C-alpha positions in Angstrom: -8.5 14.8 25.9 -11.8 16.0 24.4 -14.0 13.7 22.3 -12.9 15.1 18.9 -9.2 14.8 19.8 -9.7 11.2 21.0 -11.5 10.3 17.8 -8.6 11.8 15.8 -6.1 9.8 17.9 -8.1 6.7 17.4 -8.3 7.3 13.6 -4.5 7.7 13.4 -4.0 4.6 15.5 -6.1 2.6 13.1 -4.2 4.0 10.1 -1.0 2.7 11.9 -2.7 -0.7 12.5 -3.6 -0.9 8.8 0.0 -0.5 7.9 0.9 -3.2 10.5 -1.5 -5.6 8.8 -0.1 -4.9 5.4 3.2 -6.5 6.7 1.5 -9.5 8.2 -1.4 -10.4 10.5 0.9 -11.8 13.2 3.0 -8.6 13.2 -0.2 -6.6 13.5 -1.4 -8.7 16.4 2.0 -8.3 18.2 1.7 -4.6 17.8 -1.5 -4.5 19.8 -0.5 -7.1 22.3 -2.6 -9.9 20.9 -2.0 -13.2 22.9 -2.2 -16.5 21.1 -4.2 -18.8 23.3 -2.0 -21.7 22.4 0.9 -19.8 24.1 -0.9 -19.7 27.4 -0.3 -22.6 29.8 -3.4 -23.2 32.0 -2.0 -26.4 33.7 -0.1 -26.7 36.9 3.7 -26.3 36.5 5.6 -29.5 36.6 8.2 -29.9 39.4 11.6 -28.9 38.2 14.9 -30.3 39.5 16.8 -27.7 41.5 20.0 -26.6 39.7 23.3 -27.3 41.3 25.4 -24.3 42.3 27.9 -25.0 39.5 25.1 -25.2 37.0 23.6 -21.9 38.2 26.9 -20.2 37.6 27.3 -21.6 34.1 23.7 -20.7 33.3 24.2 -17.1 34.4 27.4 -16.9 32.3 25.5 -18.1 29.2 22.7 -15.6 29.8 25.2 -12.8 30.1 27.0 -13.9 26.9 23.7 -14.2 25.1 22.6 -10.8 26.3 25.9 -9.3 25.0 25.4 -11.1 21.7 21.8 -9.9 21.3 22.8 -6.4 22.1 25.7 -6.5 19.5 23.3 -7.7 16.8 20.8 -5.0 17.8 23.5 -2.4 17.5 24.7 -3.7 14.1 21.0 -3.8 12.9 20.4 -0.2 14.1 23.6 0.9 12.2 22.5 -0.8 9.0 19.0 0.6 9.2 20.4 4.1 9.9 22.4 3.8 6.7 19.2 2.7 4.9 17.2 5.6 6.3 19.9 8.1 5.3 19.8 6.8 1.8 16.0 6.9 1.6 16.0 10.6 2.8 18.4 11.4 0.0 16.1 9.6 -2.5 13.1 11.5 -1.1 14.8 14.7 -2.4 15.2 13.2 -5.8 11.6 12.5 -6.9 12.6 12.1 -10.5 14.7 9.1 -9.5 11.9 7.5 -7.6 9.4 8.3 -10.3 11.4 6.9 -13.2 13.7 4.3 -11.6 11.8 2.9 -8.6 8.1 3.1 -9.6 8.9 3.4 -13.3 6.0 5.7 -14.2 6.0 6.2 -17.9 4.9 9.6 -19.3 2.1 8.0 -21.4 0.1 7.2 -18.4 -0.4 10.8 -17.0 -0.9 11.9 -20.6 -3.7 9.3 -21.0 -5.3 10.2 -17.7 -5.3 13.9 -18.7 -7.0 13.2 -22.0 -9.6 11.0 -20.3 -10.5 14.0 -18.1 -11.5 16.4 -20.8 -14.8 16.5 -22.8 -13.0 16.3 -26.1 -11.5 13.0 -25.2 -11.6 10.3 -27.9 -10.3 6.8 -28.3 -8.3 8.0 -31.3 -6.4 10.4 -29.1 -5.4 7.8 -26.5 -4.9 4.9 -28.9 -1.2 5.7 -29.7 -0.4 6.4 -26.1 -1.8 3.0 -24.8 -0.6 0.8 -27.7 2.9 2.3 -27.2 2.9 0.7 -23.7 3.3 -3.0 -24.5 2.3 -4.1 -20.9 -0.9 -2.0 -20.9 -1.9 -3.2 -24.3 -1.5 -6.8 -23.1 -3.5 -6.1 -20.0 -6.3 -4.6 -22.0 -6.4 -7.6 -24.4 -6.5 -10.0 -21.5 -9.4 -8.0 -20.1 -11.5 -7.7 -23.2 -11.1 -11.5 -23.9 -12.5 -12.5 -20.4 -15.5 -14.8 -20.8 -17.9 -12.3 -19.3 -17.1 -9.8 -22.0 -17.5 -12.2 -24.9 -20.8 -12.1 -26.9 -20.4 -15.8 -27.6 -20.1 -17.7 -24.3 -19.0 -21.0 -26.0 -15.2 -20.8 -25.8 -15.0 -22.9 -29.0 -16.9 -20.3 -31.0 -15.8 -17.1 -29.3 -13.8 -14.7 -31.4 -10.6 -13.5 -29.6 -9.7 -9.8 -29.9 -6.0 -9.6 -30.7 -5.7 -5.9 -31.6 -5.3 -3.3 -28.7 -6.8 -0.6 -30.8 -10.0 -2.6 -31.4 -10.1 -3.5 -27.8 -10.1 0.1 -26.8 -13.1 0.8 -29.0 -15.0 -2.0 -27.5 -14.2 -0.8 -24.0 -15.1 2.8 -24.5 -14.0 6.0 -22.8 -16.1 5.8 -19.6 -14.8 2.3 -18.9 -11.2 3.3 -19.7 -11.4 6.0 -17.0 -11.5 3.1 -14.6 -9.4 0.5 -16.4 -6.3 2.7 -17.1 -5.7 3.8 -13.4 -6.5 0.2 -12.3 -3.9 -1.5 -14.6 -1.4 1.3 -13.9 -1.6 0.7 -10.1 -1.3 -3.0 -10.8 1.9 -2.4 -12.9 3.4 -0.2 -10.3 2.9 -2.6 -7.4 6.2 -4.1 -6.2 6.8 -7.4 -8.0 8.6 -9.1 -5.1 8.0 -8.2 -1.5 9.7 -11.1 0.3 9.9 -11.7 3.2 6.5 -9.9 3.6 4.1 -12.4 2.3 1.0 -11.3 0.3 2.1 -7.7 0.5 1.8 -7.1 -3.2 -1.8 -8.5 -3.2 -2.7 -6.4 -0.1 -1.4 -3.2 -1.7 -3.3 -3.9 -4.9 -6.6 -4.8 -3.1 -6.6 -1.9 -0.7 -5.7 0.6 -3.4 -8.5 -0.6 -5.5 -11.0 -0.6 -2.6 -10.1 3.1 -1.8 -10.6 4.1 -5.4 -14.0 2.4 -5.8 -15.2 3.7 -2.4 -14.1 7.2 -3.2 -15.8 7.1 -6.7 -19.1 5.7 -5.1 -19.2 8.4 -2.5 -18.7 11.1 -5.2 -21.3 9.8 -7.5 -23.8 9.5 -4.6 -23.5 13.2 -4.3 -24.1 13.7 -8.0 -20.4 14.5 -8.6 -18.0 13.1 -11.3 -16.3 10.0 -9.9 -13.2 10.1 -12.1 -11.0 12.4 -9.9 -11.7 10.7 -6.6 -11.3 7.3 -8.3 -7.8 8.1 -9.5 -6.7 9.8 -6.3 -8.2 7.0 -4.3 -6.3 4.5 -6.4 -3.0 6.5 -6.3 -3.0 7.7 -2.7 -0.7 4.8 -1.7 1.9 5.3 -4.4 4.3 6.5 -1.8 4.0 3.3 0.2 4.8 1.3 -3.0 7.9 3.3 -3.7 9.1 3.0 -0.1 8.6 -0.7 -0.1 10.6 -1.1 -3.3 13.2 1.3 -2.1 13.6 -0.3 1.3 14.0 -3.8 0.0 16.4 -2.7 -2.7 18.6 -0.7 -0.3 18.5 -3.4 2.4 19.9 -5.9 -0.1 22.5 -3.5 -1.4 23.7 -2.1 2.0 23.6 -5.5 3.7 25.9 -6.9 0.9 28.2 -3.8 1.2 28.4 -4.1 5.0 29.0 -7.9 4.9 31.7 -7.5 2.3 33.5 -4.8 4.3 33.3 -6.9 7.5 34.7 -9.9 5.7 37.5 -7.9 4.1 38.4 -6.2 7.5 38.4 -9.5 9.3 35.6 -8.4 11.6 34.1 -11.8 12.2 31.7 -10.7 15.0 30.1 -8.0 12.7 29.9 -10.4 9.8 28.2 -13.0 12.0 25.8 -10.4 13.4 24.9 -9.3 9.8 24.0 -12.9 8.9 21.3 -12.7 11.6 19.6 -9.5 10.3 16.6 -9.6 8.0 14.3 -6.8 6.6 12.5 -5.4 9.6 8.7 -5.0 9.6 8.6 -2.3 12.2 11.1 -0.2 10.3 9.2 -0.5 7.1 5.9 0.2 8.8 7.2 3.4 10.3 8.6 4.5 7.0 5.2 4.1 5.4 3.3 5.9 8.2 5.7 8.8 8.5 6.8 9.3 4.8 4.3 7.5 2.6 1.7 10.2 2.1 4.2 12.9 1.5 5.9 10.8 -1.1 2.6 10.0 -2.8 2.1 13.8 -3.0 5.4 14.4 -4.6 4.9 11.6 -7.1 1.4 12.8 -8.1 2.7 16.4 -8.4 5.5 15.1 -10.6 2.8 13.7 -13.0 2.1 17.3 -13.9 -1.6 16.5 -14.6 -3.2 19.5 -16.3 -6.8 18.5 -16.6 -7.1 16.1 -13.7 -6.4 18.4 -10.6 -5.8 15.9 -7.8 -2.4 17.1 -6.5 -3.7 19.8 -4.1 -6.2 17.3 -2.6 -3.3 14.9 -2.1 -1.4 17.7 -0.5 -4.1 18.2 2.1 -4.0 14.4 2.9 -0.2 14.4 3.1 -0.2 17.4 5.4 -2.8 15.7 7.7 -5.0 18.8 7.7 -8.0 18.8 9.9 -10.8 17.1 8.0 -13.0 20.2 8.0 -10.2 22.2 6.4 -9.5 19.8 3.5 -10.7 20.3 -0.1 -14.0 18.5 -0.9 -12.0 16.1 -3.1 -9.6 15.3 -0.3 -12.5 14.8 2.1 -14.1 12.3 -0.3 -10.9 10.3 -0.7 -10.1 10.4 3.0 -13.5 8.8 3.5 -12.9 6.2 0.8 -9.5 5.4 2.2 -10.9 5.2 5.7 -13.6 2.8 4.7 -11.2 0.6 2.7 -8.9 0.5 5.8 -11.9 -0.4 7.9 -12.9 -3.3 5.6 -9.3 -4.6 5.5 -9.0 -4.5 9.3 -12.5 -6.1 9.7 -11.7 -8.9 7.4 -8.8 -9.9 9.7 -10.8 -9.2 12.9 -8.5 -6.4 14.0 -11.0 -3.6 14.6 -13.5 -3.4 17.4 -17.1 -1.8 16.9 -16.2 1.2 19.1 -13.1 1.8 17.1 -15.0 1.6 13.8 -17.5 4.1 15.2 -14.8 6.5 16.2 -13.3 6.3 12.7 -16.6 6.9 11.0 -17.3 9.8 13.3 -14.0 11.4 12.7 -14.4 11.4 9.0 -18.0 12.5 9.3 -19.7 9.6 7.5 -23.4 9.8 7.2 -25.7 6.8 7.7 -26.5 7.0 4.0 -22.9 6.8 3.0 -22.2 3.9 5.2 -25.2 2.0 3.8 -24.0 2.7 0.3 -20.5 1.5 0.9 -21.7 -1.6 2.7 -23.6 -2.6 -0.4 -20.7 -1.7 -2.8 -18.3 -4.4 -4.1 -14.8 -2.8 -3.4 -13.0 -5.4 -5.6 -15.1 -5.2 -8.8 -15.3 -2.3 -11.2 -18.8 -3.4 -12.3 -18.1 -2.6 -15.9 -20.7 -3.0 -18.8 -19.1 -3.7 -22.1 -20.9 -4.7 -25.3 -19.2 -6.3 -28.2 
């Protein structure tokens, strides 16, 4: 394995580890063979009473039965998850269903993003599109009424903005280029991700970090930051869809299988199903193998005319060699890689040599790394005057 191939392999391994961490730190640690020191016994073993022959026979019988039970549960689990994967594959061929029913992307969002991309954009043109979306109007009102954006800092004297149209005019077009994609991503993030704790927050934070990092890298080169910001934000849409889809299908097919086992008098299968829970490894593999391709399909389905990001997402989804990717794709790949690095670093799941391999693979310059190290990846740094 030559040096470049090894760096590519390390980068892909870290992408996998990022997805492990999305589903939980303990799960990520297990995937890399992390050993909890509390699990290690450093003392001398205590003397153990020797089992009688009859007890040994009974213990072996129990072990054999337990082994059969575990294997049966594993078989039932594999069967259930095969049904889920088959359904997901069918859904992958029906992007309209995922777009409208799973993520619930409303047409006003791509239309607004497109208008914001043109020089003739005006608040008047996007006002009816945004105010027609009740949730987005509410988010914008909450935002403009935050203390840091009020001219009067005394809450008792501050005048509250209660009209979305007026809020849009205070915010301005340049700020809306950041706010609309950000609030859209927040709205599309799965509402409930149990049993995977904090997954919603992790998806939101890492998506935002990738968008901000991509924008910063583009602007450092003197380029417009809007396209890389939107693509950086939306590159993980496929993961969000797969999480929603998996949890929904798990519940539906688990219920269907349990009902059929009960109706058929299959007590063993019914008991086995009661032991089965949503599986982190299955969901992780779904995201790694299908997430980027689904993101590409969803972005293509937006039919953006003036915000050409679909082809760059296609390069990312196809895992093209970095040198062969479009410049926009290269910028977002860097932004994504840095956001993954910061996420793994925060949870002490990346070593310095692994980080170096990641940065080398994506051809970061020292200047770019210095820029990103000083950039807040969770703050849009907006300036709004009222």
